[in-house]
Each structure stands twice: as C-alpha cells, then as structure tokens.
Phi, psi and omega in degrees: 000314178299320180297318180294322179296320178296319178298320179297315180298316180298314180298321181296313180294323176299319180295316180298315180297318179298319179296321179296319178296320179296323178296326182287317183252098185252008178220164173212177185302341181250001186208135174130182181226132177219168174247132174245130182245135182216151176293151180302333179295335181251018186301316185298309181290327178295315178297316182298318182290315181293319180295319180293320180296316181292328177293324179280336181231080189296347178266014178247153176225116177250111178275110180271119179251127179264120186207150180306146188306314181297321181287328176298319179296321177296323177298323179295316180295327183267010179061027174273344176224143179274326182222142173229160176248131181235161176230338181259167175284140175286149175284166178298324178295319179292321177298320179292322178297321177297315181296319182290317187270325183268331181056046178221158172285125182286127182230087178300133180251101183282138184221347182200152171255122178244188178206153169269128188242140180254125185232153177227167178305151185304322183271008179292145178280347183289134181245332182211170178212138181272158176301321180295321180294320179299314181298319180296317180296328181284357174250001185266144177289351178291338180048055186284336183265132183252124174254169184271007176142166173284158181066008183274158182294323181297313179295314180302315184292316180295317178300316180293326178302323181263018178053043181228189175230153184306326183292346180262359182256157178243125186199167175257167181226133164232121188293120175097137178301314181298318180294325177301312181298315185288335183255356187298329181296342177285345185231076187299340182264002184263164178235120180273149178240118182227171174272148175300322183299338177296330185235012190268343186290112182288147176068009176263124188299316181294315180298316180295319180296317178296317181297320184281351182268357178225170175251127179273125181277139169285147179253127183261130176214131180062031178082000179242146179255143184228137173264152177279062180256174186300320181296314180289333174289316181298320181273355182059032180270334174295124190302334182248034171289139177223151181257125177275140181213157179263147166232145179223157173251013182276118184267016179214175181272080180252204183295323179298309180290330175296317178295319179297314180299316178302314184294331183267351179258185195305311183298316178294323180291330174294322176298316179301316180297319178293340176281355181084012177256167179272116175300141183275330191248358175230150180228149179293137179241138177261129180244125179262125179264131179241000000 
C-alpha cells in the first residue's frame, strides 16, 4: 500500500511539472499567436512575409505592429513583441540591455537588403546628391532634408552612417514615408528621405504611383554615382544600402523562430525578392542544359 502511494506521488509531481512546462511554451512554428514589430519603412515587406507565413500555417496568428525602430527595440526588451525588425547597428548600451533583460546570446537574422532613398519633387532640376552634400545639409540651419520622424529607422541609419546621433543633426519632419512623398511638392527646395521598400513593390499600383510622383536622386560617392537598384544593393555599392534583420527574445523553437527561419530560407526570400528588395540568403543560379 505504501509502495503504491509513493508511485502515485511521483506520478502526480511528474504531471504537475509537465503541465507547468506546457503553460510556459504555448506555441510552436505551426501553432500560436505572437506579435512582430517593425518600422513603417519596412511595412510592405513585413506584411508580405507575415501574411505568407500565416497562409502556409493557418493555425498561427502574427500580429504585425508598426512602430518606430527605437520603440520596437524597447518592446522586445519588455516582452511586448516576440520578434522585431531592425536596420541599424545596436549601440553597446543596447546590446548590454538585451543581454541583461533577455539573458540570451543575441543572434541577428539577416534577410534583406533595403536602402535609404533621397527624393525631390518630380519637376526638380536636381539629379544627384553627394554623400558630402547630405552630411553638410544635416549640419545646416536650413533643415533642407526631411525625415519621417524621430526614432525612425531612416533617421537612425543616416545618423549612424555619419558616425553621429539624431540629436546632433538638423532636419525637418513629415510623419511617414508616404506622407513625405505626397507632400514634397509643397516644398520644392527640400529633399525627402524614404525607404526603398515604400516604393519597391513591382506591379503594385500604390507603390508605382508613389514612385512616379517623385524623382529619385542618384548618390555620388568617390566620384561615382549610384542608384538604389537591385544590382547596387546586391553589391552593397549604393552608399545607403542597409541590411534588414530580425531580433527575438524567444529562447526556444517556437512561432517566433519559425517565422524567422521561414523568412531567411527560400520561400521567405522569394517573398523578399517579389517585394523588389535584394534577398540576403539566396542568389540566382544559372543552369546550363546539355
């Protein structure tokens, strides 16, 4: 009788422990609900990837939240988001914050090459802008360059490009990439800064309309001018090419890591390519038939 009671107690504790583990891990790559946060500059590719993943895994729900890049990182630290998309390098303070709060080894998962693009009104005579000119304008009280807001990925990336911080730069603001394009004609002497992904989706009417309503400036560096096209993104020769990557606070192979793996492998990379961006992990191969 005593022996049977001991077996019962052992079985009971095993069941309780198993239930607690199940409570902790309530999702897997094919099941569950998570939040993914991305800057408005990456909205198009973020929507395409999340929608495709959910279509392939109908028992999953990915809530895509569009939020400024800096705020997205804070959401990751506070467990308000399982996955975020970043484009700039984290500061040493941010890396330490990730280590302290997440208690995981940080593993950025790169999945696409995007670009910061400089645009002017369609009827502007300006055709190009040098890296030096951009830097000079960002120190001028004229505030000739327009960004889509503070804490945004475009502003962060450009500041980092010049080894500076946003608070040390001088610029104007129109909230949102789309709004910059739509309002730029009101400011003929200004230069708008947008993400390539805002206008990169081919065969999309809105994307094409936005792209055709402004003039994209070539960027001059080292005496050569570069357009933000796929070839220059692939070769990283366009001076403001940036690599998009995922960060997660998920310490197991759940829905977050499943989504990241999908985005970085062939099916996800095909989605990236259809968005008009350069896939980071796949390259076109030529096969000769004999």
